[in-house]
PyMOL commands that place a pseudoatom at each C-alpha (Angstrom):
pseudoatom trace, name=CA, resn=MET, resi=1, chain=A, elem=C, hetatm=0, pos=[-56.402, 10.506, -2.394]
pseudoatom trace, name=CA, resn=SER, resi=2, chain=A, elem=C, hetatm=0, pos=[-57.967, 7.365, -3.673]
pseudoatom trace, name=CA, resn=GLY, resi=3, chain=A, elem=C, hetatm=0, pos=[-55.613, 5.470, -6.013]
pseudoatom trace, name=CA, resn=SER, resi=4, chain=A, elem=C, hetatm=0, pos=[-52.548, 7.631, -5.248]
pseudoatom trace, name=CA, resn=LYS, resi=5, chain=A, elem=C, hetatm=0, pos=[-49.313, 6.044, -3.951]
pseudoatom trace, name=CA, resn=ARG, resi=6, chain=A, elem=C, hetatm=0, pos=[-48.265, 6.698, -0.419]
pseudoatom trace, name=CA, resn=ALA, resi=7, chain=A, elem=C, hetatm=0, pos=[-44.858, 6.443, 1.071]
pseudoatom trace, name=CA, resn=VAL, resi=8, chain=A, elem=C, hetatm=0, pos=[-43.724, 6.348, 4.725]
pseudoatom trace, name=CA, resn=TRP, resi=9, chain=A, elem=C, hetatm=0, pos=[-40.896, 8.829, 5.495]
pseudoatom trace, name=CA, resn=VAL, resi=10, chain=A, elem=C, hetatm=0, pos=[-38.935, 8.680, 8.681]
pseudoatom trace, name=CA, resn=ALA, resi=11, chain=A, elem=C, hetatm=0, pos=[-36.571, 11.122, 10.356]
pseudoatom trace, name=CA, resn=GLY, resi=12, chain=A, elem=C, hetatm=0, pos=[-35.244, 10.127, 13.718]
pseudoatom trace, name=CA, resn=PHE, resi=13, chain=A, elem=C, hetatm=0, pos=[-38.275, 9.258, 15.872]
pseudoatom trace, name=CA, resn=ALA, resi=14, chain=A, elem=C, hetatm=0, pos=[-40.670, 11.454, 13.837]
pseudoatom trace, name=CA, resn=LEU, resi=15, chain=A, elem=C, hetatm=0, pos=[-43.086, 10.001, 11.300]
pseudoatom trace, name=CA, resn=PHE, resi=16, chain=A, elem=C, hetatm=0, pos=[-44.127, 11.764, 8.142]
pseudoatom trace, name=CA, resn=VAL, resi=17, chain=A, elem=C, hetatm=0, pos=[-46.645, 10.361, 5.550]
pseudoatom trace, name=CA, resn=ALA, resi=18, chain=A, elem=C, hetatm=0, pos=[-46.603, 11.912, 2.109]
pseudoatom trace, name=CA, resn=THR, resi=19, chain=A, elem=C, hetatm=0, pos=[-47.931, 11.064, -1.332]
pseudoatom trace, name=CA, resn=ALA, resi=20, chain=A, elem=C, hetatm=0, pos=[-45.222, 10.128, -3.750]
pseudoatom trace, name=CA, resn=ALA, resi=21, chain=A, elem=C, hetatm=0, pos=[-46.221, 13.045, -5.967]
pseudoatom trace, name=CA, resn=SER, resi=22, chain=A, elem=C, hetatm=0, pos=[-45.586, 15.593, -3.220]
pseudoatom trace, name=CA, resn=VAL, resi=23, chain=A, elem=C, hetatm=0, pos=[-41.883, 14.732, -2.956]
pseudoatom trace, name=CA, resn=GLY, resi=24, chain=A, elem=C, hetatm=0, pos=[-39.759, 16.536, -5.517]
pseudoatom trace, name=CA, resn=ILE, resi=25, chain=A, elem=C, hetatm=0, pos=[-36.123, 17.374, -6.049]
pseudoatom trace, name=CA, resn=GLY, resi=26, chain=A, elem=C, hetatm=0, pos=[-34.980, 19.818, -3.357]
pseudoatom trace, name=CA, resn=SER, resi=27, chain=A, elem=C, hetatm=0, pos=[-37.850, 18.862, -1.070]
pseudoatom trace, name=CA, resn=SER, resi=28, chain=A, elem=C, hetatm=0, pos=[-37.438, 19.656, 2.633]
pseudoatom trace, name=CA, resn=LEU, resi=29, chain=A, elem=C, hetatm=0, pos=[-39.025, 16.297, 3.502]
pseudoatom trace, name=CA, resn=PRO, resi=30, chain=A, elem=C, hetatm=0, pos=[-36.782, 13.672, 5.103]
pseudoatom trace, name=CA, resn=ALA, resi=31, chain=A, elem=C, hetatm=0, pos=[-35.185, 11.054, 2.851]
pseudoatom trace, name=CA, resn=ALA, resi=32, chain=A, elem=C, hetatm=0, pos=[-36.969, 7.790, 2.352]
pseudoatom trace, name=CA, resn=ALA, resi=33, chain=A, elem=C, hetatm=0, pos=[-35.984, 4.878, 4.580]
pseudoatom trace, name=CA, resn=SER, resi=34, chain=A, elem=C, hetatm=0, pos=[-33.213, 2.737, 3.065]
pseudoatom trace, name=CA, resn=SER, resi=35, chain=A, elem=C, hetatm=0, pos=[-35.609, -0.244, 3.267]
pseudoatom trace, name=CA, resn=PRO, resi=36, chain=A, elem=C, hetatm=0, pos=[-38.921, 1.078, 2.097]
pseudoatom trace, name=CA, resn=VAL, resi=37, chain=A, elem=C, hetatm=0, pos=[-42.045, -0.222, 3.758]
pseudoatom trace, name=CA, resn=LEU, resi=38, chain=A, elem=C, hetatm=0, pos=[-45.230, -0.627, 1.743]
pseudoatom trace, name=CA, resn=ALA, resi=39, chain=A, elem=C, hetatm=0, pos=[-47.789, -0.004, 4.470]
pseudoatom trace, name=CA, resn=SER, resi=40, chain=A, elem=C, hetatm=0, pos=[-51.549, -0.521, 4.475]
pseudoatom trace, name=CA, resn=ASN, resi=41, chain=A, elem=C, hetatm=0, pos=[-51.949, 0.908, 8.016]
pseudoatom trace, name=CA, resn=ILE, resi=42, chain=A, elem=C, hetatm=0, pos=[-49.779, 2.964, 10.361]
pseudoatom trace, name=CA, resn=ALA, resi=43, chain=A, elem=C, hetatm=0, pos=[-50.036, 3.471, 14.154]
pseudoatom trace, name=CA, resn=THR, resi=44, chain=A, elem=C, hetatm=0, pos=[-47.936, 5.877, 16.143]
pseudoatom trace, name=CA, resn=GLY, resi=45, chain=A, elem=C, hetatm=0, pos=[-46.979, 6.152, 19.798]
pseudoatom trace, name=CA, resn=TYR, resi=46, chain=A, elem=C, hetatm=0, pos=[-45.243, 8.972, 21.556]
pseudoatom trace, name=CA, resn=TYR, resi=47, chain=A, elem=C, hetatm=0, pos=[-41.754, 8.116, 20.281]
pseudoatom trace, name=CA, resn=HIS, resi=48, chain=A, elem=C, hetatm=0, pos=[-42.344, 5.072, 18.079]
pseudoatom trace, name=CA, resn=SER, resi=49, chain=A, elem=C, hetatm=0, pos=[-44.412, 4.072, 15.072]
pseudoatom trace, name=CA, resn=CYS, resi=50, chain=A, elem=C, hetatm=0, pos=[-45.503, 0.737, 13.526]
pseudoatom trace, name=CA, resn=ALA, resi=51, chain=A, elem=C, hetatm=0, pos=[-46.755, -0.198, 10.087]
pseudoatom trace, name=CA, resn=LEU, resi=52, chain=A, elem=C, hetatm=0, pos=[-48.864, -3.077, 8.911]
pseudoatom trace, name=CA, resn=THR, resi=53, chain=A, elem=C, hetatm=0, pos=[-47.222, -4.067, 5.626]
pseudoatom trace, name=CA, resn=THR, resi=54, chain=A, elem=C, hetatm=0, pos=[-49.085, -4.882, 2.478]
pseudoatom trace, name=CA, resn=THR, resi=55, chain=A, elem=C, hetatm=0, pos=[-47.742, -8.414, 2.861]
pseudoatom trace, name=CA, resn=GLY, resi=56, chain=A, elem=C, hetatm=0, pos=[-49.292, -8.859, 6.299]
pseudoatom trace, name=CA, resn=GLY, resi=57, chain=A, elem=C, hetatm=0, pos=[-46.234, -8.228, 8.491]
pseudoatom trace, name=CA, resn=VAL, resi=58, chain=A, elem=C, hetatm=0, pos=[-45.733, -5.608, 11.187]
pseudoatom trace, name=CA, resn=LYS, resi=59, chain=A, elem=C, hetatm=0, pos=[-42.627, -3.399, 11.302]
pseudoatom trace, name=CA, resn=CYS, resi=60, chain=A, elem=C, hetatm=0, pos=[-41.840, -0.776, 13.966]
pseudoatom trace, name=CA, resn=TRP, resi=61, chain=A, elem=C, hetatm=0, pos=[-39.202, 1.947, 14.498]
pseudoatom trace, name=CA, resn=GLY, resi=62, chain=A, elem=C, hetatm=0, pos=[-38.312, 4.604, 16.995]
pseudoatom trace, name=CA, resn=TYR, resi=63, chain=A, elem=C, hetatm=0, pos=[-37.738, 4.531, 20.781]
pseudoatom trace, name=CA, resn=ASP, resi=64, chain=A, elem=C, hetatm=0, pos=[-37.474, 1.006, 22.270]
pseudoatom trace, name=CA, resn=GLY, resi=65, chain=A, elem=C, hetatm=0, pos=[-36.377, 1.609, 25.862]
pseudoatom trace, name=CA, resn=ASP, resi=66, chain=A, elem=C, hetatm=0, pos=[-39.235, -0.496, 27.233]
pseudoatom trace, name=CA, resn=GLY, resi=67, chain=A, elem=C, hetatm=0, pos=[-39.604, -2.999, 24.348]
pseudoatom trace, name=CA, resn=GLU, resi=68, chain=A, elem=C, hetatm=0, pos=[-42.220, -0.979, 22.449]
pseudoatom trace, name=CA, resn=LEU, resi=69, chain=A, elem=C, hetatm=0, pos=[-40.949, -2.157, 19.060]
pseudoatom trace, name=CA, resn=GLY, resi=70, chain=A, elem=C, hetatm=0, pos=[-41.509, -5.827, 19.747]
pseudoatom trace, name=CA, resn=ASP, resi=71, chain=A, elem=C, hetatm=0, pos=[-38.237, -6.985, 18.215]
pseudoatom trace, name=CA, resn=GLY, resi=72, chain=A, elem=C, hetatm=0, pos=[-36.992, -8.657, 21.350]
pseudoatom trace, name=CA, resn=THR, resi=73, chain=A, elem=C, hetatm=0, pos=[-34.541, -5.857, 22.240]
pseudoatom trace, name=CA, resn=ASN, resi=74, chain=A, elem=C, hetatm=0, pos=[-34.545, -2.563, 24.065]
pseudoatom trace, name=CA, resn=SER, resi=75, chain=A, elem=C, hetatm=0, pos=[-32.511, -0.846, 21.375]
pseudoatom trace, name=CA, resn=ASP, resi=76, chain=A, elem=C, hetatm=0, pos=[-33.877, 2.204, 19.509]
pseudoatom trace, name=CA, resn=HIS, resi=77, chain=A, elem=C, hetatm=0, pos=[-34.175, 1.696, 15.738]
pseudoatom trace, name=CA, resn=TYR, resi=78, chain=A, elem=C, hetatm=0, pos=[-34.210, 4.478, 13.131]
pseudoatom trace, name=CA, resn=VAL, resi=79, chain=A, elem=C, hetatm=0, pos=[-35.326, 2.100, 10.387]
pseudoatom trace, name=CA, resn=PRO, resi=80, chain=A, elem=C, hetatm=0, pos=[-38.252, -0.363, 10.423]
pseudoatom trace, name=CA, resn=VAL, resi=81, chain=A, elem=C, hetatm=0, pos=[-37.618, -3.707, 12.168]
pseudoatom trace, name=CA, resn=ASP, resi=82, chain=A, elem=C, hetatm=0, pos=[-39.779, -6.844, 12.137]
pseudoatom trace, name=CA, resn=VAL, resi=83, chain=A, elem=C, hetatm=0, pos=[-41.979, -7.486, 15.171]
pseudoatom trace, name=CA, resn=VAL, resi=84, chain=A, elem=C, hetatm=0, pos=[-41.245, -10.972, 16.461]
pseudoatom trace, name=CA, resn=GLY, resi=85, chain=A, elem=C, hetatm=0, pos=[-44.055, -13.361, 15.603]
pseudoatom trace, name=CA, resn=LEU, resi=86, chain=A, elem=C, hetatm=0, pos=[-45.851, -10.848, 13.347]
pseudoatom trace, name=CA, resn=THR, resi=87, chain=A, elem=C, hetatm=0, pos=[-43.928, -11.139, 10.070]
pseudoatom trace, name=CA, resn=SER, resi=88, chain=A, elem=C, hetatm=0, pos=[-46.898, -12.403, 8.051]
pseudoatom trace, name=CA, resn=GLY, resi=89, chain=A, elem=C, hetatm=0, pos=[-50.587, -13.185, 8.312]
pseudoatom trace, name=CA, resn=VAL, resi=90, chain=A, elem=C, hetatm=0, pos=[-51.589, -10.019, 10.179]
pseudoatom trace, name=CA, resn=LYS, resi=91, chain=A, elem=C, hetatm=0, pos=[-54.869, -8.355, 9.114]
pseudoatom trace, name=CA, resn=ALA, resi=92, chain=A, elem=C, hetatm=0, pos=[-56.265, -4.970, 10.102]
for i in range(1, 92): cmd.bond("trace and resi %d" % i, "trace and resi %d" % (i + 1))
show_as sticks, trace
zoom trace
């Protein structure tokens, strides 16, 4: 898959990663997040996921009952939110 574009697709707490070419009209894949994340790396937990963005920030989404998302709340998020203190300069 070298050189192909990748998109992060979210549906509830589930995470799907698909190449842009695999998503067509009438696809059964979930809709793209309203605020797309260009990710260089992705890590998943049991009910949450995080992405290292291509600009060096970290965004997470999913279950946040114990502060897993790092946004300073305990509120679940269905779209990516910034991790406090990790909005830039992070390297894999």
